[in-house]
C-alpha positions as CSV (number, residue, x, y, z in Angstrom):
1,M,84.9,51.2,256.6
2,F,86.1,53.3,259.5
3,D,89.1,54.8,257.8
4,D,88.9,58.6,257.7
5,K,85.6,58.5,259.6
6,V,84.4,60.2,262.7
7,I,83.1,57.8,265.4
8,L,81.4,58.8,268.6
9,I,80.9,56.4,271.5
10,T,78.5,57.3,274.2
11,G,79.5,55.9,277.6
12,G,82.9,55.5,276.0
13,T,84.9,55.3,279.2
14,G,83.3,51.9,280.1
15,S,84.8,48.5,279.4
16,F,83.2,48.3,276.0
17,G,84.4,51.8,275.0
18,H,88.0,50.9,276.0
19,M,88.0,47.8,273.9
20,Y,86.2,49.4,271.0
21,T,88.7,52.3,271.0
22,K,91.7,49.9,271.2
23,T,90.3,48.0,268.2
24,L,89.6,51.1,266.1
25,L,93.1,52.5,266.6
26,R,94.7,49.1,266.0
27,D,92.8,48.1,262.8
28,Y,91.7,51.3,261.2
29,K,92.7,54.9,260.6
30,P,89.8,57.0,261.9
31,K,89.7,60.7,261.4
32,K,88.4,61.2,265.0
33,V,87.2,58.9,267.8
34,I,85.0,60.9,270.3
35,I,84.6,59.6,273.8
36,Y,81.4,61.0,275.3
37,S,80.7,60.4,278.9
38,R,79.9,62.3,282.2
39,D,82.8,61.1,284.4
40,E,85.9,63.4,284.2
41,L,88.1,61.1,286.2
42,K,87.4,58.1,283.9
43,Q,88.1,60.3,280.9
44,Y,91.4,61.5,282.4
45,E,92.4,57.9,283.1
46,M,91.4,56.8,279.6
47,Q,93.4,59.7,278.1
48,Q,96.6,58.2,279.7
49,I,96.0,55.0,277.6
50,F,94.5,56.4,274.4
51,N,96.2,59.7,273.5
52,A,96.5,59.3,269.7
53,P,96.0,62.6,267.7
54,C,92.5,61.4,266.5
55,M,91.2,61.1,270.1
56,R,88.6,63.6,271.5
57,Y,87.1,63.5,274.9
58,F,83.7,65.3,275.5
59,I,82.2,65.6,279.0
60,G,78.5,65.2,278.7
61,D,75.4,63.2,279.7
62,V,73.0,61.6,277.3
63,R,70.3,63.1,279.4
64,D,71.4,66.5,278.0
65,Q,69.9,66.9,274.6
66,E,71.8,70.1,273.7
67,R,75.2,68.7,274.6
68,I,74.8,65.4,272.8
69,T,73.5,67.2,269.7
70,Q,76.6,69.4,269.8
71,A,78.8,66.3,270.2
72,C,77.2,64.6,267.1
73,Q,78.1,67.4,264.7
74,G,80.3,66.0,261.9
75,V,80.0,62.5,263.2
76,D,79.7,59.5,260.7
77,F,79.0,56.6,263.1
78,V,77.6,56.5,266.6
79,I,77.8,53.6,269.1
80,H,75.4,54.2,271.9
81,A,76.8,52.3,274.9
82,A,75.8,54.7,277.7
83,A,73.4,53.2,280.2
84,L,72.6,52.5,283.9
85,K,73.1,48.8,284.0
86,Q,73.1,47.5,287.5
87,V,69.9,45.5,288.0
88,P,69.5,46.0,291.8
89,A,70.4,49.7,291.5
90,A,67.7,50.2,288.8
91,E,65.1,48.5,291.0
92,Y,65.9,50.9,293.9
93,N,66.3,54.0,291.6
94,P,63.8,53.5,288.8
95,T,63.4,57.1,287.7
96,E,67.1,57.6,287.3
97,C,67.3,54.5,285.2
98,I,64.5,55.7,283.0
99,K,66.1,59.1,282.5
100,T,69.3,57.6,281.2
101,N,68.2,54.5,279.4
102,I,65.0,55.8,277.8
103,N,65.1,59.5,277.7
104,G,68.8,59.4,276.9
105,A,68.1,57.0,274.0
106,E,65.6,59.4,272.5
107,N,68.2,62.3,272.9
108,V,70.8,60.3,271.0
109,I,68.3,59.5,268.2
110,R,67.3,63.2,267.9
111,A,70.9,64.3,268.0
112,A,72.0,61.8,265.3
113,I,69.1,62.9,263.0
114,A,69.9,66.6,263.5
115,A,73.6,66.0,262.7
116,K,72.8,63.6,259.7
117,V,74.9,60.9,261.1
118,E,75.3,58.0,258.7
119,K,74.7,55.0,261.0
120,V,73.9,54.4,264.7
121,I,74.1,51.1,266.6
122,A,72.7,50.9,270.1
123,L,73.9,48.3,272.6
124,S,71.2,46.2,274.2
125,T,71.2,43.3,276.6
126,D,69.7,39.9,277.0
127,K,67.7,41.3,279.9
128,A,65.6,43.3,277.3
129,A,64.0,40.0,276.1
130,N,60.8,39.3,278.1
131,P,62.1,41.7,280.9
132,I,61.3,41.1,284.5
133,N,63.4,43.9,285.9
134,L,63.4,47.6,285.4
135,Y,66.8,47.7,283.7
136,G,65.6,45.1,281.1
137,A,62.3,47.0,280.6
138,T,64.1,50.3,279.9
139,K,66.5,48.6,277.5
140,L,63.5,47.0,275.7
141,A,62.0,50.5,275.4
142,S,65.3,51.8,274.1
143,D,65.5,49.0,271.5
144,K,62.0,49.9,270.3
145,L,63.0,53.6,270.0
146,F,66.0,52.9,267.9
147,V,64.2,50.5,265.6
148,A,61.3,52.9,265.1
149,A,63.7,55.8,264.5
150,N,64.2,54.5,261.0
151,N,60.7,55.6,260.2
152,M,61.4,59.1,261.5
153,V,64.0,59.7,258.8
154,G,62.2,57.9,255.9
155,G,64.6,57.2,253.1
156,S,67.2,59.5,254.5
157,V,69.9,59.0,257.2
158,P,70.7,57.9,259.8
159,R,70.1,54.2,259.8
160,F,69.5,52.8,263.2
161,S,70.1,49.2,264.4
162,V,70.6,47.4,267.8
163,V,73.1,44.8,269.0
164,R,71.9,42.5,271.8
165,Y,74.3,40.2,273.7
166,G,74.8,38.6,277.1
167,N,77.2,39.0,280.0
168,V,80.6,40.2,279.1
169,V,83.6,38.3,280.6
170,G,85.4,40.5,283.1
171,S,83.6,43.7,282.4
172,R,83.0,46.2,285.3
173,G,80.1,45.0,287.3
174,S,80.3,41.4,286.1
175,V,80.6,38.5,288.6
176,V,84.2,37.6,287.5
177,P,85.9,40.4,289.4
178,L,83.9,39.6,292.4
179,F,84.9,35.9,292.4
180,Q,88.5,36.9,291.8
181,K,88.3,39.2,294.8
182,F,87.2,36.3,297.0
183,V,90.1,34.2,295.7
184,A,92.6,37.0,296.4
185,E,91.3,37.2,299.9
186,K,91.6,33.4,300.3
187,A,87.9,33.1,301.1
188,T,86.8,29.6,302.3
189,E,83.5,29.9,300.4
190,I,82.1,31.7,297.3
191,P,78.5,33.0,297.2
192,I,76.5,32.0,294.2
193,T,72.8,32.9,293.5
194,D,71.5,29.5,292.4
195,E,73.1,26.1,291.4
196,N,71.0,26.0,288.2
197,M,71.5,29.6,287.0
198,T,72.9,30.0,283.5
199,R,74.1,33.0,281.6
200,F,75.2,33.8,278.0
201,W,79.0,34.5,278.0
202,I,80.9,36.7,275.6
203,T,84.4,38.3,275.7
204,L,84.8,42.1,275.2
205,Q,86.7,41.6,272.0
206,Q,84.0,39.3,270.6
207,G,81.4,41.9,271.4
208,V,83.3,44.7,269.8
209,D,84.0,42.6,266.7
210,F,80.3,41.8,266.4
211,V,79.3,45.5,266.6
212,L,82.0,46.5,264.0
213,K,80.8,43.9,261.5
214,N,77.2,44.8,261.9
215,F,77.9,48.4,260.7
216,S,78.6,46.7,257.4
217,R,75.7,44.2,257.6
218,M,72.9,46.6,258.6
219,Y,70.1,48.1,256.6
220,G,68.4,49.6,259.6
221,G,65.8,48.3,262.0
222,E,67.6,45.0,262.8
223,I,68.3,43.6,266.3
224,F,71.5,41.6,265.9
225,V,72.0,38.7,268.3
226,P,75.3,36.7,268.2
227,K,75.5,32.9,268.7
228,I,77.5,32.6,271.8
229,P,78.0,30.0,274.6
230,S,76.3,29.7,277.9
231,V,77.8,29.0,281.3
232,K,76.5,27.6,284.6
233,V,77.2,30.1,287.4
234,K,78.4,27.2,289.6
235,D,80.9,26.1,286.8
236,L,82.0,29.7,286.5
237,A,82.8,29.8,290.2
238,E,84.6,26.5,290.0
239,A,86.7,27.7,287.0
240,I,87.8,30.8,288.9
241,A,88.1,29.3,292.4
242,P,88.6,25.6,292.1
243,G,87.8,23.6,295.2
244,V,86.3,26.5,297.1
245,R,82.9,25.7,298.7
246,H,79.8,27.4,297.2
247,R,77.2,29.1,299.4
248,V,73.8,29.6,297.7
249,I,72.4,33.0,298.6
250,G,69.4,33.2,296.3
251,I,68.4,35.2,293.3
252,R,68.7,39.0,293.7
253,P,65.8,41.3,293.0
254,G,64.9,41.4,289.3
255,E,67.2,38.5,288.3
256,K,66.2,35.5,286.1
257,L,67.3,31.9,286.5
258,H,68.1,31.8,282.8
259,E,68.4,34.6,280.2
260,K,66.8,34.9,276.8
261,M,68.1,36.8,273.8
262,V,65.4,35.8,271.3
263,P,62.1,35.2,273.1
264,R,59.6,32.7,271.7
265,D,57.1,35.5,270.9
266,D,59.7,37.0,268.4
267,S,60.4,33.7,266.6
268,Y,58.1,34.5,263.7
269,R,60.3,37.5,262.8
270,T,63.7,36.0,263.6
271,I,66.2,35.0,260.9
272,E,69.0,32.6,261.6
273,F,72.4,33.2,260.0
274,E,75.6,31.1,260.4
275,D,76.9,32.9,263.4
276,H,74.1,35.2,264.5
277,F,70.3,35.9,264.5
278,V,68.5,38.9,263.3
279,I,65.2,40.0,264.9
280,T,63.4,42.0,262.2
281,P,61.3,45.0,262.9
282,S,57.7,44.5,264.1
283,I,56.6,47.6,262.2
284,K,56.7,48.2,258.4
285,F,58.8,51.3,257.5
286,A,57.1,53.7,255.1
287,D,60.2,54.3,252.9
288,M,62.1,51.0,253.3
289,D,61.3,47.6,251.7
290,V,64.1,45.3,252.9
291,D,64.6,41.6,252.5
292,Y,66.4,40.9,255.8
293,T,67.2,37.3,254.8
294,A,70.2,38.7,252.9
295,N,72.3,41.4,254.5
296,R,74.6,44.0,252.9
297,L,77.5,41.5,253.1
298,N,75.5,39.1,251.1
299,E,75.3,36.7,254.0
300,R,72.0,34.7,253.7
301,G,69.8,33.5,256.5
302,T,66.6,31.4,256.9
303,P,63.5,32.1,259.0
304,A,63.6,30.5,262.5
305,E,61.1,27.8,263.3
306,Q,57.8,29.0,264.9
307,G,58.2,28.8,268.7
308,F,62.0,29.1,268.6
309,S,63.6,30.6,271.7
310,Y,67.3,31.4,272.2
311,D,67.7,30.7,276.0
312,S,70.8,30.4,278.0
313,G,69.3,27.4,279.8
314,T,68.5,25.4,276.6
315,N,71.5,26.7,274.5
316,P,73.2,23.6,273.2
317,W,76.6,25.5,273.3
318,L,77.3,25.1,277.1
319,L,80.9,25.5,278.3
320,D,82.3,23.2,280.9
321,V,84.8,24.3,283.6
322,D,87.9,23.8,281.5
323,E,86.4,25.6,278.5
324,I,85.5,28.5,280.7
325,R,89.1,28.7,281.9
326,E,90.3,28.6,278.3
327,L,87.9,31.4,277.3
328,H,89.1,33.5,280.2
329,Q,92.7,33.0,279.3
330,S,92.1,34.0,275.7
331,A,90.4,37.2,277.1
332,G,93.3,37.9,279.4
333,I,91.2,37.4,282.5
């Protein structure tokens, strides 16, 4: 699907962009892969790793409508990964988070429409489901923008969809590098927020593969949610630093004890497939009449039960300490 195509990744110098680029270059023969981000140092460092002839590096911010529109010219597929993601930072700098996560999303949508991009997938987060922090609220607004964008183009292109998943193993800003730092420093205790806290857990490669496959699955308007395991934060700490004492420091501003990816209020429009869920649009598109129970890969799903919720605290797929270690080893952590 991506052979001889032009793919643009916003926020492409992040952990996801690195893995997505690695996978595209390994498994496909793209015409161009455009990395769009605002950090020249990260772009320089990424160029030392990915310097294939098809690679392009564009300095730019999704806040800049003119620049992102220029970058989208001739592009077939867009992955929108750019965002301000740190929960406490967003609480203290709300306007900056809104400018990037909401205004930036609208700029990407308008740029993709102007350039007649074929398909766009925006990355979301479990924190967008019933959000209690500003980061989650901005990503929920972003999700709504991308879903509704399908109505702006009618029966034309682009088609817009969203992928929502949980915490990524070992990504920048995740708790894993922090725990590893304490281990390297031979700390006598590790701080954890709450003994009962749980999180959804996915590797970078799993996240990338899920996004890649959804370009083939999508009609437009779906929020794709993978079926992935949960972990207890205390078990995560034990897996990384066995035998080290835990010190409970309390939940940070804007954090939840457990995360949701499909809230109960969305159960009536959720379809369950073998390895994922699809949250269907809450609005009816004027020029689209889609049966979302069968996707473009002919995979078939069934409506979720009323009142269903996909919650990290009640997820039956819960990894124990040994399974966490195995997952980390498979991810090279």
